[in-house]
C-alpha positions in Angstrom: -6.1 -18.6 18.4 -4.3 -17.4 15.3 -5.2 -17.9 11.7 -3.4 -20.9 10.2 -1.8 -21.2 6.8 -1.3 -24.3 4.6 -1.3 -25.4 1.0 -4.6 -26.4 -0.5 -5.2 -30.1 -0.9 -5.8 -30.2 -4.6 -4.2 -27.1 -6.1 -1.1 -25.0 -5.5 -1.6 -21.8 -3.5 -2.5 -20.8 0.0 -5.3 -22.0 2.3 -6.1 -19.7 5.2 -8.1 -21.1 8.2 -9.5 -18.7 10.7 -10.4 -20.8 13.8 -12.2 -17.9 15.6 -14.6 -17.2 12.8 -14.7 -20.9 11.6 -14.0 -19.9 8.0 -11.5 -20.9 5.3 -10.4 -19.0 2.2 -8.1 -20.1 -0.6 -5.8 -18.2 -3.0 -4.5 -20.2 -5.9 -1.1 -19.9 -7.7 0.3 -21.5 -10.8 3.1 -23.2 -8.9 3.4 -24.1 -5.2 5.9 -21.8 -3.4 7.2 -22.7 0.0 5.3 -20.9 2.8 7.7 -19.0 5.1 7.4 -16.4 7.8 6.6 -12.8 6.8 7.3 -9.5 8.3 4.1 -7.9 9.8 5.7 -4.5 9.2 5.1 -5.0 5.4 1.4 -4.2 6.2 0.1 -0.8 7.1 -2.8 -2.1 9.0 -2.4 -4.3 12.1 -2.4 -8.1 11.3 -2.8 -11.1 13.5 -0.8 -13.6 11.4 1.4 -13.4 8.3 2.9 -15.8 5.8 5.1 -15.2 2.7 5.1 -16.9 -0.6 6.2 -16.1 -4.2 3.8 -16.2 -7.2 3.6 -14.6 -10.6 -0.2 -14.6 -10.3 -2.7 -15.1 -7.6 -6.2 -16.4 -8.4 -9.0 -15.4 -6.1 -11.8 -18.1 -6.5 -14.7 -15.7 -6.2 -15.4 -12.2 -7.5 -14.3 -9.6 -5.0 -13.5 -5.9 -4.8 -9.9 -5.0 -4.1 -8.5 -1.8 -2.6 -4.9 -1.1 -3.6 -3.0 1.1 -1.2 0.6 2.2 -0.7 2.4 1.0 2.4 1.4 4.3 3.9 -2.3 3.5 3.3 -2.8 6.0 0.5 -5.5 4.6 -1.8 -4.1 4.5 -5.4 -6.7 2.3 -7.1 -9.6 0.1 -6.5 -11.2 -2.8 -8.4 -14.9 -3.5 -8.4 -16.5 -6.6 -9.6 -18.1 -4.6 -12.4 -14.6 -3.5 -13.7 -12.9 -5.4 -16.5 -9.3 -4.5 -15.3 -7.3 -2.3 -12.9 -3.6 -1.9 -13.2 -1.0 0.0 -11.1 2.7 0.4 -11.9 5.5 -1.5 -10.1 5.7 -0.6 -6.4 5.0 -1.8 -2.9 1.3 -2.2 -2.2 -1.2 -3.6 0.3 -4.2 -5.1 -1.3 -7.4 -5.5 0.7 -9.8 -8.1 -0.5 -13.3 -6.9 0.3 -15.4 -10.1 0.3 -13.1 -12.6 1.9 -14.8 -14.1 5.0 -12.0 -12.6 7.1 -10.0 -9.4 6.9 -7.4 -10.3 4.3 -4.5 -8.2 3.0 -1.8 -9.1 0.5 1.5 -7.2 0.7 3.1 -7.2 -2.8 6.1 -5.7 -4.4 5.4 -5.6 -8.1 3.1 -4.2 -10.8 -0.5 -5.1 -9.9 -3.0 -6.1 -12.6 -6.4 -7.3 -11.5 -8.8 -8.8 -14.1 -11.8 -11.1 -14.3 
């Protein structure tokens, strides 16, 4: 059983449902982007399921730590819930969200700015 992806019922973004762990997690975006297949090779770490979407910002509905790594897994920055902001220049990164109820990575190609 693979994780499933859908749009949240009341906001734009991404709803992730993990049937094995019986958990859901949502990421919110300003506008709804069509969900399409993604390339698992965009992630350094092995992933069970992928989805692609476009967004200028992604809102994480709860405070979480984030590791920012290059696509070769080199740690370039991290964000802690006690930090005000973390920024890295434009590039290709894998973001690991620490407190999601499942192992969750975002592969991004842009500047990354994380703030409360």
